[in-house]
C-alpha positions in Angstrom: 8.3 16.5 -5.6 6.1 17.9 -2.9 7.2 18.3 0.7 4.4 18.4 3.3 4.5 20.6 6.4 2.2 21.8 9.2 -1.2 20.2 9.3 -0.6 18.3 6.0 2.5 16.6 7.4 0.7 15.7 10.7 -2.2 14.2 8.7 0.1 12.3 6.4 1.9 10.7 9.4 -1.4 9.6 10.8 -2.4 8.0 7.5 1.0 6.3 7.1 0.6 4.9 10.7 -2.8 3.6 9.5 -1.2 1.9 6.5 1.5 0.4 8.8 -1.2 -1.1 11.0 -3.0 -2.5 8.0 0.4 -3.9 6.7 0.4 -6.2 9.8 -2.4 -8.2 8.3 -0.1 -9.3 5.4 0.5 -13.0 5.0 3.5 -12.5 2.8 6.7 -14.2 3.9 9.0 -11.6 2.2 7.5 -8.2 2.9 4.6 -6.6 4.8 3.0 -3.6 3.0 0.0 -1.5 3.6 -1.9 1.2 1.8 -4.8 3.5 2.5 -6.6 5.8 0.2 -7.9 9.0 1.8 -10.4 11.6 0.5 -10.9 14.6 2.8 -10.5 12.9 6.2 -12.2 9.7 5.1 -10.5 6.4 4.4 -12.2 5.2 1.2 -10.0 2.1 0.6 -7.3 0.1 2.2 -5.2 -2.9 1.4 -2.3 -5.1 2.4 -0.1 -7.5 0.3 -1.0 -11.2 0.5 -1.8 -14.1 -1.7 -5.1 -13.6 -3.6 -7.2 -15.6 -1.1 -5.2 -14.3 2.0 -3.7 -17.8 2.4 -1.0 -18.3 5.0 1.8 -20.0 3.0 4.5 -22.1 4.6 6.9 -21.3 1.7 7.2 -18.6 -0.9 6.8 -19.8 -4.5 9.3 -17.1 -5.5 12.0 -19.3 -3.9 11.3 -22.0 -6.5 11.7 -19.7 -9.5 14.9 -19.3 -11.5 17.1 -16.6 -10.1 17.0 -14.7 -13.4 13.2 -14.8 -13.6 11.9 -11.2 -14.0 9.0 -10.5 -11.6 8.0 -8.5 -8.5 9.8 -9.2 -5.2 6.8 -11.3 -4.0 4.1 -13.5 -5.4 1.4 -11.5 -3.6 -1.2 -9.0 -4.7 0.1 -5.6 -3.9 -1.3 -3.5 -1.1 -2.0 -0.6 -3.5 -3.9 -2.9 -5.8 -6.2 -4.1 -3.0 -6.7 -0.5 -1.8 -7.7 0.7 -5.3 -9.9 -2.3 -5.9 -11.7 -1.6 -2.6 -12.1 2.1 -3.3 -13.5 1.3 -6.8 -15.9 -1.2 -5.4 -17.2 0.8 -2.3 -16.5 4.5 -3.1 -15.9 4.8 -6.9 -17.2 8.4 -7.0 -14.7 9.5 -4.3 -11.5 8.1 -5.9 -10.7 11.1 -8.1 -8.7 13.7 -6.0 -8.0 11.2 -3.2 -4.5 10.3 -2.0 -2.9 6.9 -1.6 -0.5 6.4 1.3 1.8 3.4 1.2 4.3 1.9 3.6 6.6 -1.2 3.6 7.6 -2.6 7.0 11.0 -4.2 7.8 10.9 -7.9 8.7 10.8 -6.8 12.4 7.8 -4.6 11.8 9.7 -1.3 11.8 8.8 1.3 9.2 11.3 1.3 6.4 13.0 4.6 5.9 14.2 4.1 2.3 11.8 5.0 -0.4 8.8 4.8 1.9 6.3 6.2 2.7 4.9 6.9 -0.8 2.0 9.2 -1.6 0.1 9.2 -4.8 -2.7 11.5 -6.0 -5.4 9.3 -7.5 -7.2 9.7 -10.8 -10.8 8.7 -11.5 -9.8 5.6 -13.4 -7.7 4.2 -10.6 -4.3 5.3 -12.0 -1.8 7.1 -9.8 0.2 10.3 -10.0 3.2 10.2 -7.6 3.3 13.2 -5.3 6.6 12.5 -3.5 
C-alpha cells in the first residue's frame, strides 16, 4: 500500500473530486460512482456507472432477482469499465503508466469514506494494479 503526501496528495484529491463530479451523471438507482484516468496532468478517460445506454430507469432490475443470486451490487456498467473503454478508444498509447481514481458517493451525494477513494496504476492492456 502506498500513502500519498505533499503535491501527490493534493493532486490525488483534485482527481477524486473530478471523479465525484462525474459520478453525479450516474443514472443508477443504487449507487453513484465515478472514475477518471490520469496520465501526467491530463485526463485520458472518465466514466460513471449507469445502464449501458445511459437509460433512466424507474426501477432496478436487481430488485427482481432472487436474494441469493450472485452478482454485482448493481445492474449497471461500472465507472471504471467506462473510463478504461474511453481511454482505450481515445488515448490507447497513454494508458500504460496512467492512474485510475475512483469514488463511490453516498445516496445523499457525500463521498464515502469506507474503501474509497481507490487508486489503480494502469497497464497497457487495460488491466489494473491496485496502489492503495
